[in-house]
C-alpha positions as protocol buffer text, in pm:
chain_id: "A"
residue {
  index: 1
  type: GLU
  ca { x: 8195 y: 8405 z: 11556 }
}
residue {
  index: 2
  type: PHE
  ca { x: 7844 y: 8298 z: 11491 }
}
residue {
  index: 3
  type: GLY
  ca { x: 7729 y: 8263 z: 11111 }
}
residue {
  index: 4
  type: GLN
  ca { x: 8096 y: 8230 z: 10974 }
}
residue {
  index: 5
  type: GLU
  ca { x: 8045 y: 7877 z: 10902 }
}
residue {
  index: 6
  type: CYS
  ca { x: 7715 y: 7910 z: 10697 }
}
residue {
  index: 7
  type: LEU
  ca { x: 7716 y: 8261 z: 10569 }
}
residue {
  index: 8
  type: PRO
  ca { x: 7897 y: 8453 z: 10320 }
}
residue {
  index: 9
  type: PRO
  ca { x: 8202 y: 8692 z: 10437 }
}
residue {
  index: 10
  type: SER
  ca { x: 7981 y: 8977 z: 10356 }
}
residue {
  index: 11
  type: VAL
  ca { x: 7637 y: 9035 z: 10372 }
}
residue {
  index: 12
  type: SER
  ca { x: 7385 y: 9329 z: 10322 }
}
residue {
  index: 13
  type: GLN
  ca { x: 7050 y: 9457 z: 10252 }
}
residue {
  index: 14
  type: LEU
  ca { x: 6901 y: 9237 z: 10515 }
}
residue {
  index: 15
  type: CYS
  ca { x: 6535 y: 9145 z: 10453 }
}
residue {
  index: 16
  type: PRO
  ca { x: 6340 y: 8915 z: 10691 }
}
residue {
  index: 17
  type: SER
  ca { x: 6089 y: 8690 z: 10588 }
}
residue {
  index: 18
  type: PRO
  ca { x: 5717 y: 8777 z: 10678 }
}
residue {
  index: 19
  type: ASP
  ca { x: 5685 y: 8509 z: 10914 }
}
residue {
  index: 20
  type: GLY
  ca { x: 6037 y: 8590 z: 11053 }
}
residue {
  index: 21
  type: LYS
  ca { x: 6184 y: 8233 z: 10945 }
}
residue {
  index: 22
  type: THR
  ca { x: 6409 y: 8319 z: 10683 }
}
residue {
  index: 23
  type: LEU
  ca { x: 6627 y: 8592 z: 10610 }
}
residue {
  index: 24
  type: TYR
  ca { x: 6708 y: 8724 z: 10261 }
}
residue {
  index: 25
  type: PHE
  ca { x: 7032 y: 8947 z: 10169 }
}
residue {
  index: 26
  type: ILE
  ca { x: 7301 y: 8994 z: 9927 }
}
residue {
  index: 27
  type: GLY
  ca { x: 7572 y: 8778 z: 10025 }
}
residue {
  index: 28
  type: GLU
  ca { x: 7945 y: 8864 z: 9881 }
}
residue {
  index: 29
  type: SER
  ca { x: 8292 y: 8684 z: 9905 }
}
residue {
  index: 30
  type: PRO
  ca { x: 8655 y: 8763 z: 9738 }
}
residue {
  index: 31
  type: ASP
  ca { x: 8621 y: 8456 z: 9531 }
}
residue {
  index: 32
  type: ALA
  ca { x: 8255 y: 8462 z: 9420 }
}
residue {
  index: 33
  type: PRO
  ca { x: 8029 y: 8709 z: 9252 }
}
residue {
  index: 34
  type: HIS
  ca { x: 7734 y: 8897 z: 9461 }
}
residue {
  index: 35
  type: GLY
  ca { x: 7416 y: 8695 z: 9495 }
}
residue {
  index: 36
  type: LEU
  ca { x: 7069 y: 8699 z: 9632 }
}
residue {
  index: 37
  type: TYR
  ca { x: 7059 y: 8445 z: 9965 }
}
residue {
  index: 38
  type: SER
  ca { x: 6817 y: 8270 z: 10177 }
}
residue {
  index: 39
  type: TRP
  ca { x: 6898 y: 8183 z: 10517 }
}
residue {
  index: 40
  type: THR
  ca { x: 6648 y: 7987 z: 10729 }
}
residue {
  index: 41
  type: VAL
  ca { x: 6697 y: 7991 z: 11075 }
}
residue {
  index: 42
  type: PRO
  ca { x: 6672 y: 7630 z: 11226 }
}
residue {
  index: 43
  type: PRO
  ca { x: 6373 y: 7559 z: 11468 }
}
residue {
  index: 44
  type: PRO
  ca { x: 6485 y: 7424 z: 11837 }
}
residue {
  index: 45
  type: ASP
  ca { x: 6482 y: 7093 z: 11853 }
}
residue {
  index: 46
  type: THR
  ca { x: 6263 y: 6916 z: 12129 }
}
residue {
  index: 47
  type: THR
  ca { x: 6480 y: 6957 z: 12408 }
}
residue {
  index: 48
  type: GLY
  ca { x: 6508 y: 7319 z: 12331 }
}
residue {
  index: 49
  type: ALA
  ca { x: 6887 y: 7320 z: 12232 }
}
residue {
  index: 50
  type: SER
  ca { x: 6910 y: 7457 z: 11890 }
}
residue {
  index: 51
  type: MET
  ca { x: 7012 y: 7227 z: 11573 }
}
residue {
  index: 52
  type: GLY
  ca { x: 7298 y: 7491 z: 11473 }
}
residue {
  index: 53
  type: PRO
  ca { x: 7273 y: 7702 z: 11197 }
}
residue {
  index: 54
  type: ALA
  ca { x: 7180 y: 7594 z: 10811 }
}
residue {
  index: 55
  type: MET
  ca { x: 7395 y: 7687 z: 10545 }
}
residue {
  index: 56
  type: ALA
  ca { x: 7237 y: 7987 z: 10320 }
}
residue {
  index: 57
  type: VAL
  ca { x: 7099 y: 7941 z: 9982 }
}
residue {
  index: 58
  type: LEU
  ca { x: 7227 y: 8112 z: 9705 }
}
residue {
  index: 59
  type: PHE
  ca { x: 6948 y: 8142 z: 9477 }
}
residue {
  index: 60
  type: ALA
  ca { x: 7047 y: 8441 z: 9204 }
}
residue {
  index: 61
  type: SER
  ca { x: 7369 y: 8532 z: 9106 }
}
residue {
  index: 62
  type: SER
  ca { x: 7518 y: 8845 z: 8940 }
}
residue {
  index: 63
  type: MET
  ca { x: 7702 y: 8572 z: 8719 }
}
residue {
  index: 64
  type: ALA
  ca { x: 7566 y: 8342 z: 8461 }
}
residue {
  index: 65
  type: LYS
  ca { x: 7556 y: 8021 z: 8584 }
}
residue {
  index: 66
  type: ASP
  ca { x: 7758 y: 7870 z: 8269 }
}
residue {
  index: 67
  type: PHE
  ca { x: 8056 y: 8098 z: 8357 }
}
residue {
  index: 68
  type: ALA
  ca { x: 8274 y: 7972 z: 8610 }
}
residue {
  index: 69
  type: LEU
  ca { x: 8604 y: 8127 z: 8752 }
}
residue {
  index: 70
  type: ASP
  ca { x: 8923 y: 7900 z: 8809 }
}
residue {
  index: 71
  type: LYS
  ca { x: 8995 y: 7896 z: 9181 }
}
residue {
  index: 72
  type: ASN
  ca { x: 9363 y: 7854 z: 9128 }
}
residue {
  index: 73
  type: PHE
  ca { x: 9390 y: 8233 z: 8986 }
}
residue {
  index: 74
  type: MET
  ca { x: 9182 y: 8384 z: 9284 }
}
residue {
  index: 75
  type: SER
  ca { x: 9366 y: 8547 z: 9543 }
}
residue {
  index: 76
  type: ILE
  ca { x: 9207 y: 8585 z: 9876 }
}
residue {
  index: 77
  type: PRO
  ca { x: 9293 y: 8924 z: 10100 }
}
residue {
  index: 78
  type: SER
  ca { x: 9463 y: 8894 z: 10434 }
}
residue {
  index: 79
  type: ILE
  ca { x: 9459 y: 9204 z: 10649 }
}
residue {
  index: 80
  type: GLU
  ca { x: 9763 y: 9368 z: 10720 }
}
residue {
  index: 81
  type: LYS
  ca { x: 9876 y: 9626 z: 10951 }
}
residue {
  index: 82
  type: PHE
  ca { x: 10150 y: 9888 z: 10909 }
}
residue {
  index: 83
  type: PRO
  ca { x: 10283 y: 10179 z: 11096 }
}
residue {
  index: 84
  type: THR
  ca { x: 10210 y: 10557 z: 11002 }
}
residue {
  index: 85
  type: THR
  ca { x: 10314 y: 10907 z: 11047 }
}
residue {
  index: 86
  type: PHE
  ca { x: 10254 y: 11012 z: 11447 }
}
residue {
  index: 87
  type: HIS
  ca { x: 10301 y: 10631 z: 11570 }
}
residue {
  index: 88
  type: ASP
  ca { x: 9992 y: 10549 z: 11429 }
}
residue {
  index: 89
  type: VAL
  ca { x: 9851 y: 10204 z: 11247 }
}
residue {
  index: 90
  type: ALA
  ca { x: 9661 y: 10166 z: 10953 }
}
residue {
  index: 91
  type: TYR
  ca { x: 9516 y: 9884 z: 10816 }
}
residue {
  index: 92
  type: GLY
  ca { x: 9432 y: 9734 z: 10443 }
}
residue {
  index: 93
  type: TYR
  ca { x: 9358 y: 9413 z: 10267 }
}
residue {
  index: 94
  type: TYR
  ca { x: 9647 y: 9250 z: 10060 }
}
residue {
  index: 95
  type: TYR
  ca { x: 9598 y: 9058 z: 9760 }
}
residue {
  index: 96
  type: ALA
  ca { x: 9890 y: 8847 z: 9671 }
}
residue {
  index: 97
  type: PRO
  ca { x: 9991 y: 8759 z: 9334 }
}
residue {
  index: 98
  type: THR
  ca { x: 9822 y: 8418 z: 9237 }
}
residue {
  index: 99
  type: ASN
  ca { x: 9886 y: 8228 z: 8936 }
}
residue {
  index: 100
  type: PRO
  ca { x: 9932 y: 7862 z: 8947 }
}
residue {
  index: 101
  type: ALA
  ca { x: 10152 y: 7895 z: 8610 }
}
residue {
  index: 102
  type: PHE
  ca { x: 10419 y: 8153 z: 8744 }
}
residue {
  index: 103
  type: GLU
  ca { x: 10628 y: 8168 z: 9027 }
}
residue {
  index: 104
  type: GLY
  ca { x: 10832 y: 8506 z: 9125 }
}
residue {
  index: 105
  type: GLU
  ca { x: 11228 y: 8492 z: 9158 }
}
residue {
  index: 106
  type: GLU
  ca { x: 11341 y: 8357 z: 9505 }
}
residue {
  index: 107
  type: GLY
  ca { x: 11415 y: 8644 z: 9740 }
}
residue {
  index: 108
  type: GLU
  ca { x: 11218 y: 8889 z: 9519 }
}
residue {
  index: 109
  type: LYS
  ca { x: 10926 y: 9094 z: 9619 }
}
residue {
  index: 110
  type: PRO
  ca { x: 10644 y: 9128 z: 9382 }
}
residue {
  index: 111
  type: PRO
  ca { x: 10532 y: 9483 z: 9229 }
}
residue {
  index: 112
  type: LEU
  ca { x: 10262 y: 9628 z: 9446 }
}
residue {
  index: 113
  type: LEU
  ca { x: 9974 y: 9832 z: 9308 }
}
residue {
  index: 114
  type: VAL
  ca { x: 9806 y: 10023 z: 9606 }
}
residue {
  index: 115
  type: MET
  ca { x: 9446 y: 10131 z: 9550 }
}
residue {
  index: 116
  type: THR
  ca { x: 9305 y: 10376 z: 9796 }
}
residue {
  index: 117
  type: HIS
  ca { x: 8977 y: 10548 z: 9836 }
}
residue {
  index: 118
  type: GLY
  ca { x: 8853 y: 10828 z: 10051 }
}
residue {
  index: 119
  type: GLY
  ca { x: 8710 y: 10702 z: 10298 }
}
residue {
  index: 120
  type: PRO
  ca { x: 8541 y: 10621 z: 10525 }
}
residue {
  index: 121
  type: THR
  ca { x: 8689 y: 10253 z: 10627 }
}
residue {
  index: 122
  type: ALA
  ca { x: 8382 y: 10087 z: 10604 }
}
residue {
  index: 123
  type: CYS
  ca { x: 8391 y: 10196 z: 10217 }
}
residue {
  index: 124
  type: ALA
  ca { x: 8683 y: 9895 z: 10197 }
}
residue {
  index: 125
  type: SER
  ca { x: 8558 y: 9543 z: 10115 }
}
residue {
  index: 126
  type: THR
  ca { x: 8645 y: 9186 z: 10025 }
}
residue {
  index: 127
  type: SER
  ca { x: 8410 y: 9124 z: 9824 }
}
residue {
  index: 128
  type: MET
  ca { x: 8512 y: 9005 z: 9462 }
}
residue {
  index: 129
  type: SER
  ca { x: 8701 y: 9245 z: 9228 }
}
residue {
  index: 130
  type: LEU
  ca { x: 8737 y: 9157 z: 8906 }
}
residue {
  index: 131
  type: GLU
  ca { x: 8979 y: 9406 z: 8897 }
}
residue {
  index: 132
  type: LYS
  ca { x: 9190 y: 9292 z: 9144 }
}
residue {
  index: 133
  type: GLN
  ca { x: 9175 y: 8986 z: 9018 }
}
residue {
  index: 134
  type: TYR
  ca { x: 9355 y: 9070 z: 8661 }
}
residue {
  index: 135
  type: TRP
  ca { x: 9606 y: 9210 z: 8878 }
}
residue {
  index: 136
  type: THR
  ca { x: 9708 y: 8939 z: 9090 }
}
residue {
  index: 137
  type: SER
  ca { x: 9687 y: 8647 z: 8840 }
}
residue {
  index: 138
  type: ARG
  ca { x: 9967 y: 8851 z: 8640 }
}
residue {
  index: 139
  type: GLY
  ca { x: 10212 y: 8860 z: 8929 }
}
residue {
  index: 140
  type: PHE
  ca { x: 10100 y: 9187 z: 9082 }
}
residue {
  index: 141
  type: ALA
  ca { x: 10042 y: 9239 z: 9468 }
}
residue {
  index: 142
  type: VAL
  ca { x: 9743 y: 9433 z: 9530 }
}
residue {
  index: 143
  type: LEU
  ca { x: 9677 y: 9643 z: 9849 }
}
């Protein structure tokens, strides 16, 4: 899909520039804090073909610049599908335990912390959650 290679996984609060050449938005991802981004749509080249999308540029973040998170401890969610009552299907974001210093016992599953929300489905997000990362870095899986 268009934009996956140049935009954060989640964008909101879209605001175009007056000239329509730049888009400003709040961007989020599972392993980086919320931030204010700008994205410039590249002009077509002289043959009329697009030069491809430019990378979005982060210019303000909700985290101090000198504060860094170790990516080795960041759990990136995967979409999981599981059966429910009446032959229906539900979906959830699964965060696996992630800590390079520890490994669970072979054949054992990690303890699972299930975090529910009241809905609607759009209320579920993969944006960075230090709460989820706290648990996954300590050996828990989070759904």
